[in-house]
Legacy VTK file of the C-alpha trace (Angstrom):
# vtk DataFile Version 3.0
C-alpha trace
ASCII
DATASET POLYDATA
POINTS 261 float
175.881 77.290 154.252
177.533 76.582 157.438
175.595 74.740 160.343
172.437 76.199 161.184
173.246 79.258 158.973
169.597 80.191 158.151
170.653 83.886 157.309
173.487 82.638 154.894
171.192 80.232 152.984
168.089 82.922 152.971
171.247 85.672 151.354
172.364 83.325 148.726
168.952 82.461 147.759
167.977 85.817 147.717
170.727 87.046 145.462
169.972 84.546 142.875
166.466 85.004 142.822
167.117 88.870 142.095
169.630 87.946 139.969
166.833 86.893 137.351
164.587 83.846 136.189
167.666 81.950 134.474
169.556 82.033 137.654
170.518 79.211 139.600
171.588 79.293 143.349
174.400 77.187 144.478
174.059 75.871 147.804
177.140 74.778 149.543
175.771 72.996 152.780
177.465 72.135 155.547
176.353 68.103 155.875
173.751 68.882 159.122
171.743 70.533 156.658
170.452 67.452 155.223
169.481 65.865 158.654
166.471 66.368 160.422
164.952 68.920 161.485
167.382 71.213 158.869
166.384 69.714 155.855
162.431 70.777 156.784
163.951 74.178 157.175
165.727 73.779 153.900
163.052 72.855 152.204
161.007 75.501 153.310
163.667 78.237 152.359
164.039 76.554 148.798
160.140 76.481 147.797
159.449 79.927 149.465
162.188 81.526 147.150
160.993 79.925 144.075
164.382 79.709 142.757
166.205 76.489 141.075
169.236 75.219 142.968
172.126 73.286 142.774
173.467 71.248 145.848
177.177 71.217 146.891
177.378 68.988 149.494
180.656 69.314 152.060
182.194 66.404 154.005
185.850 64.625 154.058
185.014 62.001 151.728
181.187 60.782 151.006
178.459 62.963 151.608
175.974 60.412 150.980
177.619 57.591 152.496
175.187 57.509 155.480
171.498 56.394 155.367
170.240 59.797 157.089
171.956 61.744 154.493
170.602 59.765 151.764
167.109 60.038 152.985
167.180 63.509 153.720
168.024 64.282 150.059
165.496 62.003 148.758
163.071 64.149 151.136
164.216 67.116 149.873
164.000 65.936 146.145
160.640 64.931 147.145
159.042 68.091 148.478
160.836 70.328 146.701
158.630 73.227 143.630
161.569 73.872 142.094
164.538 72.239 139.726
167.115 70.930 142.423
170.470 69.678 141.063
173.953 68.433 142.385
177.231 69.999 141.864
180.226 68.090 142.739
179.087 64.597 142.952
180.209 61.185 142.600
177.902 58.158 141.630
175.249 58.929 143.958
174.308 62.074 141.300
172.518 59.378 139.534
170.570 57.797 142.377
169.462 61.910 142.815
168.353 62.234 138.932
166.455 58.806 139.455
164.577 60.556 142.576
163.779 63.627 141.060
166.975 65.693 140.857
167.184 68.048 137.224
171.066 67.172 136.860
174.658 65.727 138.351
177.848 66.765 137.829
180.455 64.222 138.603
183.946 65.431 139.319
186.669 63.771 137.381
188.787 63.802 140.094
188.108 62.892 144.095
188.602 66.547 145.227
185.962 67.645 142.640
183.316 64.951 144.235
182.510 66.807 147.316
182.937 69.797 149.254
185.832 69.655 151.644
184.951 70.700 155.302
185.879 74.315 156.295
186.367 73.706 159.675
188.384 70.246 159.528
190.796 69.447 161.737
193.466 68.896 159.249
193.692 70.677 155.743
193.070 68.728 152.371
195.369 66.747 150.393
197.437 69.399 148.375
197.099 69.357 144.612
200.715 68.971 143.728
200.232 66.961 140.657
200.966 63.637 142.155
196.767 62.834 142.464
195.912 59.040 141.752
193.979 58.398 138.850
190.442 57.475 139.034
188.155 55.624 136.862
184.820 54.237 136.747
184.189 50.054 137.348
180.608 50.232 135.834
179.289 46.829 137.436
180.530 48.139 140.709
179.145 51.860 140.184
182.230 52.903 141.663
185.159 55.518 140.687
188.125 53.317 141.476
192.039 54.261 141.203
193.634 52.263 138.348
196.013 50.800 140.747
193.051 48.608 142.460
191.495 48.024 139.106
194.460 46.458 138.160
194.406 44.640 142.007
190.949 43.398 140.886
191.828 42.076 137.419
194.862 40.051 138.808
192.718 38.251 142.003
189.898 36.884 139.130
191.946 35.794 136.247
191.095 32.230 136.750
187.477 32.856 136.795
186.357 33.731 133.232
182.666 34.799 134.453
183.942 37.882 136.339
186.530 38.968 134.072
183.933 39.456 131.401
181.034 40.435 133.952
183.421 43.257 135.785
186.472 44.347 134.342
185.693 43.841 130.502
184.358 47.032 129.014
182.460 47.795 125.685
182.548 51.604 125.915
184.385 53.175 122.660
187.869 53.601 124.476
188.090 49.867 125.819
186.570 48.343 122.514
185.709 45.146 124.451
189.363 45.108 126.427
189.600 44.079 130.244
190.551 47.228 132.178
194.404 46.212 133.096
195.234 48.273 129.439
194.046 52.006 131.669
196.881 51.333 133.581
198.747 53.231 130.392
195.645 55.286 129.363
196.078 58.560 129.309
193.707 61.172 131.176
191.806 61.847 127.951
191.284 58.349 127.855
190.391 57.753 131.208
187.993 60.450 131.674
186.211 58.927 128.247
185.754 55.632 129.508
184.181 57.014 133.089
182.032 59.273 131.275
180.154 57.022 128.371
179.169 54.730 130.643
178.016 57.466 133.013
175.888 58.854 130.096
174.417 55.498 129.410
173.578 55.009 132.690
171.643 58.328 132.634
170.043 57.651 129.826
168.972 53.965 131.084
167.126 55.786 134.006
165.744 58.785 132.537
164.159 57.077 129.850
162.053 55.310 132.160
158.821 56.996 133.444
159.867 58.953 136.772
157.801 56.170 138.882
159.776 53.479 137.832
163.457 55.745 138.002
163.805 54.827 141.847
163.225 51.265 141.692
165.672 51.204 138.793
168.415 52.668 140.710
167.799 50.388 143.589
168.207 47.481 141.672
171.572 48.967 140.164
172.704 49.364 143.816
171.771 46.133 144.706
173.695 44.376 141.735
176.931 46.502 142.230
176.962 45.149 146.049
176.352 41.274 144.723
179.561 42.138 142.582
181.666 43.456 145.287
180.903 40.607 147.459
181.785 38.066 144.470
184.922 39.750 144.344
185.495 39.545 147.658
185.046 35.974 147.539
188.367 35.708 145.851
190.578 34.770 148.570
192.982 37.541 147.390
190.568 40.368 147.722
189.198 42.054 151.028
187.271 45.232 149.479
184.567 47.214 151.746
181.648 48.192 150.051
181.450 51.598 149.097
179.105 53.535 152.122
176.891 55.044 149.242
175.636 51.973 147.873
175.020 50.375 151.360
173.029 53.781 152.212
170.927 54.202 149.389
169.673 50.438 149.698
169.128 50.768 153.304
167.342 54.235 152.259
164.082 52.106 150.369
161.795 50.745 152.409
161.930 46.699 152.955
159.593 44.382 151.596
157.742 42.042 154.375
155.222 39.047 154.239
152.410 41.450 154.229
154.323 43.901 151.701
156.040 46.806 152.376
157.503 47.830 155.747
LINES 1 262
261 0 1 2 3 4 5 6 7 8 9 10 11 12 13 14 15 16 17 18 19 20 21 22 23 24 25 26 27 28 29 30 31 32 33 34 35 36 37 38 39 40 41 42 43 44 45 46 47 48 49 50 51 52 53 54 55 56 57 58 59 60 61 62 63 64 65 66 67 68 69 70 71 72 73 74 75 76 77 78 79 80 81 82 83 84 85 86 87 88 89 90 91 92 93 94 95 96 97 98 99 100 101 102 103 104 105 106 107 108 109 110 111 112 113 114 115 116 117 118 119 120 121 122 123 124 125 126 127 128 129 130 131 132 133 134 135 136 137 138 139 140 141 142 143 144 145 146 147 148 149 150 151 152 153 154 155 156 157 158 159 160 161 162 163 164 165 166 167 168 169 170 171 172 173 174 175 176 177 178 179 180 181 182 183 184 185 186 187 188 189 190 191 192 193 194 195 196 197 198 199 200 201 202 203 204 205 206 207 208 209 210 211 212 213 214 215 216 217 218 219 220 221 222 223 224 225 226 227 228 229 230 231 232 233 234 235 236 237 238 239 240 241 242 243 244 245 246 247 248 249 250 251 252 253 254 255 256 257 258 259 260
């Protein structure tokens, strides 16, 4: 669905509706569809067609790395009268679930975590078998390259608390080992290390009452940001906090002395 292309949106929704009640419309969306006023048009069309949808968000790197995009997604999830899900997403998919999405599919590689822009000035990196290997660091709510994980482990060797709280994993494949062993892990082991904690995180959100889930996700994002700052207190690290974490936190109302601002 290109920028402001209502005709394409209506065509896909109409085709999905005509295909049967058990069909979900896949909507590859230009990033502008999550920004006002186009979020209103998107909500209106989805609700009027009464068809479940799965969003695929377009961006060069992180489609939910800006507060306006997160706010637009939250608005859509709040107002939609049909099931809304996310395809080809990253950790933000858990935030979407916390705010009402039916499900989210987290990509195993960076190229599967967003839709590369069709009108980009430069093409996406070629898939030549040399893609860097990513896996999950749950306390940081981040999918990181193995090389970055090794850098973090080496920088915190003299801090036993951080080594335990950030770099020690109790999933079945890690078995309470520190994560430097992932440098020699197979693709299957890396995937298992990623998706078992993701499923645990999903369970921790969905077992709560719906009204509790947004605050639970906010607390997880804030804790992950705090962990990033702790790591950056190490003299050998200067990592940026992932933009999606900052965007999710900024999208929540702030507390003031008189209540919610």
